[in-house]
Every structure is written in structure tokens, then in C-alpha cells.
PDB file of N, CA, C and O in Angstrom:
ATOM      1  N   MET A   1      24.109  31.421  -0.568  1.00  0.00           N
ATOM      2  CA  MET A   1      22.735  31.865  -0.827  1.00  0.00           C
ATOM      3  C   MET A   1      22.179  30.511  -1.079  1.00  0.00           C
ATOM      4  O   MET A   1      22.878  29.792  -1.793  1.00  0.00           O
ATOM      5  N   ASN A   2      20.979  29.981  -0.602  1.00  0.00           N
ATOM      6  CA  ASN A   2      20.535  28.639  -1.207  1.00  0.00           C
ATOM      7  C   ASN A   2      19.674  29.132  -2.264  1.00  0.00           C
ATOM      8  O   ASN A   2      19.020  30.167  -2.136  1.00  0.00           O
ATOM      9  N   SER A   3      19.660  28.327  -3.427  1.00  0.00           N
ATOM     10  CA  SER A   3      18.618  28.516  -4.740  1.00  0.00           C
ATOM     11  C   SER A   3      17.019  28.049  -4.142  1.00  0.00           C
ATOM     12  O   SER A   3      16.839  27.285  -3.193  1.00  0.00           O
ATOM     13  N   PRO A   4      16.206  28.550  -4.755  1.00  0.00           N
ATOM     14  CA  PRO A   4      14.816  28.068  -4.511  1.00  0.00           C
ATOM     15  C   PRO A   4      14.459  26.478  -4.675  1.00  0.00           C
ATOM     16  O   PRO A   4      13.595  25.886  -4.028  1.00  0.00           O
ATOM     17  N   ASP A   5      15.375  25.869  -5.759  1.00  0.00           N
ATOM     18  CA  ASP A   5      15.340  24.381  -5.810  1.00  0.00           C
ATOM     19  C   ASP A   5      15.793  24.030  -4.605  1.00  0.00           C
ATOM     20  O   ASP A   5      15.060  23.356  -3.881  1.00  0.00           O
ATOM     21  N   HIS A   6      17.202  24.457  -4.128  1.00  0.00           N
ATOM     22  CA  HIS A   6      17.714  23.621  -3.029  1.00  0.00           C
ATOM     23  C   HIS A   6      16.893  23.852  -1.857  1.00  0.00           C
ATOM     24  O   HIS A   6      16.640  22.872  -1.157  1.00  0.00           O
ATOM     25  N   GLU A   7      16.404  25.063  -1.507  1.00  0.00           N
ATOM     26  CA  GLU A   7      15.147  24.994  -0.531  1.00  0.00           C
ATOM     27  C   GLU A   7      14.144  24.224  -0.649  1.00  0.00           C
ATOM     28  O   GLU A   7      13.531  23.753   0.308  1.00  0.00           O
ATOM     29  N   SER A   8      13.888  24.029  -1.822  1.00  0.00           N
ATOM     30  CA  SER A   8      12.653  23.125  -2.035  1.00  0.00           C
ATOM     31  C   SER A   8      12.829  21.519  -1.768  1.00  0.00           C
ATOM     32  O   SER A   8      11.972  20.744  -1.345  1.00  0.00           O
ATOM     33  N   ASN A   9      14.025  21.274  -2.092  1.00  0.00           N
ATOM     34  CA  ASN A   9      14.354  19.946  -1.966  1.00  0.00           C
ATOM     35  C   ASN A   9      14.597  19.667  -0.589  1.00  0.00           C
ATOM     36  O   ASN A   9      14.392  18.503  -0.245  1.00  0.00           O
ATOM     37  N   SER A  10      15.025  20.551   0.357  1.00  0.00           N
ATOM     38  CA  SER A  10      15.268  20.598   1.635  1.00  0.00           C
ATOM     39  C   SER A  10      14.247  20.108   2.491  1.00  0.00           C
ATOM     40  O   SER A  10      14.266  19.260   3.383  1.00  0.00           O
ATOM     41  N   LEU A  11      13.026  21.092   1.854  1.00  0.00           N
ATOM     42  CA  LEU A  11      11.579  20.773   2.504  1.00  0.00           C
ATOM     43  C   LEU A  11      11.165  19.506   2.405  1.00  0.00           C
ATOM     44  O   LEU A  11      10.824  18.814   3.364  1.00  0.00           O
ATOM     45  N   ARG A  12      11.185  19.105   1.057  1.00  0.00           N
ATOM     46  CA  ARG A  12      10.725  17.331   0.830  1.00  0.00           C
ATOM     47  C   ARG A  12      11.439  16.470   1.799  1.00  0.00           C
ATOM     48  O   ARG A  12      10.784  15.705   2.506  1.00  0.00           O
ATOM     49  N   SER A  13      12.807  16.534   1.898  1.00  0.00           N
ATOM     50  CA  SER A  13      13.159  15.564   2.471  1.00  0.00           C
ATOM     51  C   SER A  13      13.237  15.439   3.988  1.00  0.00           C
ATOM     52  O   SER A  13      13.686  14.504   4.650  1.00  0.00           O
ATOM     53  N   ALA A  14      12.584  16.835   4.478  1.00  0.00           N
ATOM     54  CA  ALA A  14      12.133  16.800   5.896  1.00  0.00           C
ATOM     55  C   ALA A  14      10.480  16.491   6.165  1.00  0.00           C
ATOM     56  O   ALA A  14       9.977  16.542   7.287  1.00  0.00           O
ATOM     57  N   GLU A  15       9.977  16.270   5.330  1.00  0.00           N
ATOM     58  CA  GLU A  15       8.490  15.788   5.024  1.00  0.00           C
ATOM     59  C   GLU A  15       8.204  14.776   6.198  1.00  0.00           C
ATOM     60  O   GLU A  15       9.168  14.100   6.555  1.00  0.00           O
ATOM     61  N   LEU A  16       7.178  14.614   6.750  1.00  0.00           N
ATOM     62  CA  LEU A  16       6.753  13.770   7.756  1.00  0.00           C
ATOM     63  C   LEU A  16       5.595  13.094   7.576  1.00  0.00           C
ATOM     64  O   LEU A  16       4.541  13.597   7.186  1.00  0.00           O
ATOM     65  N   TRP A  17       5.804  11.800   7.895  1.00  0.00           N
ATOM     66  CA  TRP A  17       4.382  10.569   7.580  1.00  0.00           C
ATOM     67  C   TRP A  17       3.731  10.224   8.561  1.00  0.00           C
ATOM     68  O   TRP A  17       4.188  10.278   9.703  1.00  0.00           O
ATOM     69  N   ALA A  18       2.613   9.832   8.287  1.00  0.00           N
ATOM     70  CA  ALA A  18       1.778   9.218   8.976  1.00  0.00           C
ATOM     71  C   ALA A  18       1.191   7.618   8.532  1.00  0.00           C
ATOM     72  O   ALA A  18       0.847   7.332   7.385  1.00  0.00           O
ATOM     73  N   VAL A  19       1.159   6.575   9.811  1.00  0.00           N
ATOM     74  CA  VAL A  19       0.617   5.339   9.398  1.00  0.00           C
ATOM     75  C   VAL A  19      -0.929   5.686   9.482  1.00  0.00           C
ATOM     76  O   VAL A  19      -1.101   6.660  10.213  1.00  0.00           O
ATOM     77  N   TRP A  20      -1.880   5.274   9.051  1.00  0.00           N
ATOM     78  CA  TRP A  20      -3.366   5.059   9.147  1.00  0.00           C
ATOM     79  C   TRP A  20      -3.771   3.868   9.061  1.00  0.00           C
ATOM     80  O   TRP A  20      -3.087   3.038   8.462  1.00  0.00           O
ATOM     81  N   ARG A  21      -4.616   3.633   9.472  1.00  0.00           N
ATOM     82  CA  ARG A  21      -5.586   2.236   9.387  1.00  0.00           C
ATOM     83  C   ARG A  21      -7.280   2.509   9.441  1.00  0.00           C
ATOM     84  O   ARG A  21      -7.820   3.447  10.028  1.00  0.00           O
ATOM     85  N   ILE A  22      -7.859   1.595   8.783  1.00  0.00           N
ATOM     86  CA  ILE A  22      -9.448   1.573   8.814  1.00  0.00           C
ATOM     87  C   ILE A  22      -9.684   0.242   9.531  1.00  0.00           C
ATOM     88  O   ILE A  22      -8.911  -0.705   9.386  1.00  0.00           O
ATOM     89  N   ASP A  23     -10.584   0.202  10.176  1.00  0.00           N
ATOM     90  CA  ASP A  23     -11.144  -1.072  10.874  1.00  0.00           C
ATOM     91  C   ASP A  23     -11.998  -1.659   9.980  1.00  0.00           C
ATOM     92  O   ASP A  23     -12.078  -1.274   8.813  1.00  0.00           O
ATOM     93  N   ASP A  24     -12.701  -2.639  10.471  1.00  0.00           N
ATOM     94  CA  ASP A  24     -13.829  -3.576  10.063  1.00  0.00           C
ATOM     95  C   ASP A  24     -14.990  -2.725   9.973  1.00  0.00           C
ATOM     96  O   ASP A  24     -15.722  -2.832   8.989  1.00  0.00           O
ATOM     97  N   ASN A  25     -15.268  -1.811  10.974  1.00  0.00           N
ATOM     98  CA  ASN A  25     -16.243  -0.716  11.183  1.00  0.00           C
ATOM     99  C   ASN A  25     -16.300   0.199  10.299  1.00  0.00           C
ATOM    100  O   ASN A  25     -17.400   0.736  10.166  1.00  0.00           O
ATOM    101  N   GLY A  26     -15.376   0.584   9.585  1.00  0.00           N
ATOM    102  CA  GLY A  26     -15.212   1.986   8.865  1.00  0.00           C
ATOM    103  C   GLY A  26     -14.531   3.051   9.667  1.00  0.00           C
ATOM    104  O   GLY A  26     -14.485   4.204   9.238  1.00  0.00           O
ATOM    105  N   ASN A  27     -14.011   2.718  10.791  1.00  0.00           N
ATOM    106  CA  ASN A  27     -13.320   3.571  11.785  1.00  0.00           C
ATOM    107  C   ASN A  27     -11.811   3.712  11.362  1.00  0.00           C
ATOM    108  O   ASN A  27     -11.063   2.753  11.173  1.00  0.00           O
ATOM    109  N   VAL A  28     -11.412   5.240  11.218  1.00  0.00           N
ATOM    110  CA  VAL A  28     -10.281   5.464  10.706  1.00  0.00           C
ATOM    111  C   VAL A  28      -9.357   6.058  11.948  1.00  0.00           C
ATOM    112  O   VAL A  28      -9.757   6.899  12.753  1.00  0.00           O
ATOM    113  N   PHE A  29      -7.948   5.409  11.942  1.00  0.00           N
ATOM    114  CA  PHE A  29      -7.286   5.920  12.943  1.00  0.00           C
ATOM    115  C   PHE A  29      -5.859   5.938  12.674  1.00  0.00           C
ATOM    116  O   PHE A  29      -5.379   4.967  12.088  1.00  0.00           O
ATOM    117  N   VAL A  30      -5.074   6.956  13.038  1.00  0.00           N
ATOM    118  CA  VAL A  30      -3.488   7.213  12.936  1.00  0.00           C
ATOM    119  C   VAL A  30      -2.886   5.980  13.911  1.00  0.00           C
ATOM    120  O   VAL A  30      -3.211   5.847  15.091  1.00  0.00           O
ATOM    121  N   VAL A  31      -2.114   5.260  13.321  1.00  0.00           N
ATOM    122  CA  VAL A  31      -1.007   4.103  14.023  1.00  0.00           C
ATOM    123  C   VAL A  31       0.005   4.866  14.397  1.00  0.00           C
ATOM    124  O   VAL A  31       0.283   4.672  15.580  1.00  0.00           O
ATOM    125  N   ARG A  32       0.776   5.778  13.795  1.00  0.00           N
ATOM    126  CA  ARG A  32       1.653   6.380  14.093  1.00  0.00           C
ATOM    127  C   ARG A  32       2.056   7.557  13.427  1.00  0.00           C
ATOM    128  O   ARG A  32       1.910   7.586  12.205  1.00  0.00           O
ATOM    129  N   GLU A  33       2.550   8.557  14.022  1.00  0.00           N
ATOM    130  CA  GLU A  33       3.131  10.068  13.065  1.00  0.00           C
ATOM    131  C   GLU A  33       4.128  10.108  13.013  1.00  0.00           C
ATOM    132  O   GLU A  33       4.874   9.140  13.159  1.00  0.00           O
ATOM    133  N   HIS A  34       4.532  11.489  12.741  1.00  0.00           N
ATOM    134  CA  HIS A  34       5.852  11.708  12.337  1.00  0.00           C
ATOM    135  C   HIS A  34       7.190  10.953  12.216  1.00  0.00           C
ATOM    136  O   HIS A  34       8.184  11.141  12.917  1.00  0.00           O
ATOM    137  N   LEU A  35       7.056  10.108  11.253  1.00  0.00           N
ATOM    138  CA  LEU A  35       8.139   9.169  10.479  1.00  0.00           C
ATOM    139  C   LEU A  35       8.496   9.506   8.955  1.00  0.00           C
ATOM    140  O   LEU A  35       7.711   9.833   8.065  1.00  0.00           O
ATOM    141  N   ASP A  36       9.820   9.348   8.889  1.00  0.00           N
ATOM    142  CA  ASP A  36       9.891   9.591   7.465  1.00  0.00           C
ATOM    143  C   ASP A  36       9.462   8.436   6.425  1.00  0.00           C
ATOM    144  O   ASP A  36       9.381   7.251   6.750  1.00  0.00           O
ATOM    145  N   ARG A  37       9.228   8.877   5.275  1.00  0.00           N
ATOM    146  CA  ARG A  37       8.478   7.920   4.559  1.00  0.00           C
ATOM    147  C   ARG A  37       8.769   6.711   4.510  1.00  0.00           C
ATOM    148  O   ARG A  37       7.861   5.881   4.507  1.00  0.00           O
ATOM    149  N   ALA A  38      10.051   6.340   4.463  1.00  0.00           N
ATOM    150  CA  ALA A  38      10.746   4.769   4.529  1.00  0.00           C
ATOM    151  C   ALA A  38      10.187   4.248   5.474  1.00  0.00           C
ATOM    152  O   ALA A  38       9.553   3.212   5.277  1.00  0.00           O
ATOM    153  N   GLU A  39      10.268   4.864   6.875  1.00  0.00           N
ATOM    154  CA  GLU A  39       9.767   4.191   8.145  1.00  0.00           C
ATOM    155  C   GLU A  39       8.486   3.936   8.088  1.00  0.00           C
ATOM    156  O   GLU A  39       8.088   2.825   8.437  1.00  0.00           O
ATOM    157  N   ALA A  40       7.579   4.936   7.629  1.00  0.00           N
ATOM    158  CA  ALA A  40       6.113   4.750   7.400  1.00  0.00           C
ATOM    159  C   ALA A  40       5.681   3.405   6.723  1.00  0.00           C
ATOM    160  O   ALA A  40       4.926   2.529   7.144  1.00  0.00           O
ATOM    161  N   GLU A  41       6.491   3.516   5.367  1.00  0.00           N
ATOM    162  CA  GLU A  41       6.152   2.346   4.521  1.00  0.00           C
ATOM    163  C   GLU A  41       6.439   1.209   5.214  1.00  0.00           C
ATOM    164  O   GLU A  41       5.547   0.361   5.192  1.00  0.00           O
ATOM    165  N   LYS A  42       7.565   0.910   5.906  1.00  0.00           N
ATOM    166  CA  LYS A  42       8.421  -0.434   6.507  1.00  0.00           C
ATOM    167  C   LYS A  42       6.963  -0.544   7.361  1.00  0.00           C
ATOM    168  O   LYS A  42       6.454  -1.664   7.313  1.00  0.00           O
ATOM    169  N   LEU A  43       6.306   0.375   8.055  1.00  0.00           N
ATOM    170  CA  LEU A  43       5.375  -0.312   9.181  1.00  0.00           C
ATOM    171  C   LEU A  43       4.354  -0.625   8.497  1.00  0.00           C
ATOM    172  O   LEU A  43       3.698  -1.438   9.149  1.00  0.00           O
ATOM    173  N   VAL A  44       3.852  -0.388   7.465  1.00  0.00           N
ATOM    174  CA  VAL A  44       2.571  -0.648   6.415  1.00  0.00           C
ATOM    175  C   VAL A  44       2.873  -2.173   6.275  1.00  0.00           C
ATOM    176  O   VAL A  44       2.172  -3.131   6.598  1.00  0.00           O
ATOM    177  N   GLU A  45       3.885  -2.139   5.808  1.00  0.00           N
ATOM    178  CA  GLU A  45       4.289  -3.668   5.179  1.00  0.00           C
ATOM    179  C   GLU A  45       4.356  -4.212   6.375  1.00  0.00           C
ATOM    180  O   GLU A  45       3.409  -4.997   6.330  1.00  0.00           O
ATOM    181  N   LYS A  46       4.854  -4.330   7.457  1.00  0.00           N
ATOM    182  CA  LYS A  46       5.045  -5.003   8.649  1.00  0.00           C
ATOM    183  C   LYS A  46       3.512  -5.264   8.939  1.00  0.00           C
ATOM    184  O   LYS A  46       3.130  -6.434   8.933  1.00  0.00           O
ATOM    185  N   PHE A  47       2.680  -4.326   9.174  1.00  0.00           N
ATOM    186  CA  PHE A  47       0.820  -4.753   9.666  1.00  0.00           C
ATOM    187  C   PHE A  47       0.494  -5.538   8.659  1.00  0.00           C
ATOM    188  O   PHE A  47       0.014  -6.601   9.051  1.00  0.00           O
ATOM    189  N   THR A  48       0.573  -5.422   7.407  1.00  0.00           N
ATOM    190  CA  THR A  48       0.151  -5.774   6.414  1.00  0.00           C
ATOM    191  C   THR A  48       0.418  -7.372   6.350  1.00  0.00           C
ATOM    192  O   THR A  48      -0.463  -8.162   6.011  1.00  0.00           O
ATOM    193  N   ALA A  49       1.796  -7.780   6.731  1.00  0.00           N
ATOM    194  CA  ALA A  49       2.521  -9.138   6.673  1.00  0.00           C
ATOM    195  C   ALA A  49       1.520  -9.895   7.607  1.00  0.00           C
ATOM    196  O   ALA A  49       1.120 -11.028   7.340  1.00  0.00           O
ATOM    197  N   CYS A  50       1.142  -9.199   8.712  1.00  0.00           N
ATOM    198  CA  CYS A  50       0.682 -10.016   9.715  1.00  0.00           C
ATOM    199  C   CYS A  50      -0.679 -10.529   9.815  1.00  0.00           C
ATOM    200  O   CYS A  50      -1.146 -11.108  10.795  1.00  0.00           O
ATOM    201  N   GLY A  51      -1.319 -10.250   8.640  1.00  0.00           N
ATOM    202  CA  GLY A  51      -2.323 -10.770   8.180  1.00  0.00           C
ATOM    203  C   GLY A  51      -3.769 -10.107   8.828  1.00  0.00           C
ATOM    204  O   GLY A  51      -4.823 -10.739   8.889  1.00  0.00           O
ATOM    205  N   HIS A  52      -3.596  -8.780   9.270  1.00  0.00           N
ATOM    206  CA  HIS A  52      -4.823  -8.192   9.839  1.00  0.00           C
ATOM    207  C   HIS A  52      -5.674  -7.904   8.656  1.00  0.00           C
ATOM    208  O   HIS A  52      -5.310  -7.886   7.481  1.00  0.00           O
ATOM    209  N   LYS A  53      -6.902  -7.673   9.153  1.00  0.00           N
ATOM    210  CA  LYS A  53      -7.840  -7.459   8.274  1.00  0.00           C
ATOM    211  C   LYS A  53      -8.139  -5.968   7.909  1.00  0.00           C
ATOM    212  O   LYS A  53      -8.889  -5.605   7.003  1.00  0.00           O
ATOM    213  N   GLN A  54      -7.479  -5.214   8.701  1.00  0.00           N
ATOM    214  CA  GLN A  54      -7.762  -3.879   8.460  1.00  0.00           C
ATOM    215  C   GLN A  54      -6.609  -3.744   7.443  1.00  0.00           C
ATOM    216  O   GLN A  54      -5.693  -4.523   7.177  1.00  0.00           O
ATOM    217  N   MET A  55      -7.004  -2.214   6.825  1.00  0.00           N
ATOM    218  CA  MET A  55      -6.296  -1.956   5.564  1.00  0.00           C
ATOM    219  C   MET A  55      -5.505  -0.808   6.059  1.00  0.00           C
ATOM    220  O   MET A  55      -6.170   0.065   6.617  1.00  0.00           O
ATOM    221  N   TYR A  56      -3.981  -0.585   5.959  1.00  0.00           N
ATOM    222  CA  TYR A  56      -2.845   0.226   6.506  1.00  0.00           C
ATOM    223  C   TYR A  56      -2.364   1.122   5.302  1.00  0.00           C
ATOM    224  O   TYR A  56      -2.112   0.575   4.228  1.00  0.00           O
ATOM    225  N   TRP A  57      -2.248   2.302   5.431  1.00  0.00           N
ATOM    226  CA  TRP A  57      -1.539   3.197   4.421  1.00  0.00           C
ATOM    227  C   TRP A  57      -0.846   4.342   4.958  1.00  0.00           C
ATOM    228  O   TRP A  57      -0.986   4.717   6.122  1.00  0.00           O
ATOM    229  N   VAL A  58      -0.049   4.933   4.053  1.00  0.00           N
ATOM    230  CA  VAL A  58       1.065   6.189   4.556  1.00  0.00           C
ATOM    231  C   VAL A  58       0.060   7.531   4.017  1.00  0.00           C
ATOM    232  O   VAL A  58      -0.724   7.443   3.072  1.00  0.00           O
ATOM    233  N   GLU A  59       0.240   8.539   4.692  1.00  0.00           N
ATOM    234  CA  GLU A  59      -0.075   9.703   4.155  1.00  0.00           C
ATOM    235  C   GLU A  59       0.940  10.645   4.961  1.00  0.00           C
ATOM    236  O   GLU A  59       1.534  10.419   6.015  1.00  0.00           O
ATOM    237  N   ARG A  60       0.953  12.038   3.935  1.00  0.00           N
ATOM    238  CA  ARG A  60       1.666  12.911   4.818  1.00  0.00           C
ATOM    239  C   ARG A  60       1.239  13.518   6.066  1.00  0.00           C
ATOM    240  O   ARG A  60       0.051  13.812   6.191  1.00  0.00           O
ATOM    241  N   ASP A  61       2.069  13.742   7.010  1.00  0.00           N
ATOM    242  CA  ASP A  61       1.158  14.310   8.539  1.00  0.00           C
ATOM    243  C   ASP A  61       1.093  15.697   7.976  1.00  0.00           C
ATOM    244  O   ASP A  61       1.842  16.340   7.241  1.00  0.00           O
ATOM    245  N   ALA A  62      -0.203  15.981   8.643  1.00  0.00           N
ATOM    246  CA  ALA A  62      -0.905  17.469   8.332  1.00  0.00           C
ATOM    247  C   ALA A  62      -0.061  18.411   9.221  1.00  0.00           C
ATOM    248  O   ALA A  62      -0.303  19.618   9.245  1.00  0.00           O
TER     249      ALA A  62
END
């Protein structure tokens, strides 16, 4: 039988994340969804390193 702590840890490890951006006009867009957190953060780093004016960030998928 799984303990509540084990189930909680399993749910956290299965959380999905999205990469968002805001453009120069204040429009907000989802760039990519359904990523694990490490993938999402790498994508933000990649876009940020390219010198885009837009701001990118990571949020949990809804």
C-alpha cells in the first residue's frame, strides 16, 4: 500500500509545465505545453540566449 507521502511525491514528479512569453505589445502566449520542468527551463534558457526582446517564463500546466 502506498503512503500519502509517496502518492504526493509521485504526483509532484508527474507535474507538467508550460513555457510562456509576453511580446512587445503585452500579448501573452503559450510557447510549449506538457513538458517536465527541466525541459521547460531549458527552453526558456534557449530562447533567452537568442536575444529575443520577449520575456519567457515557466508555469505549471493548468
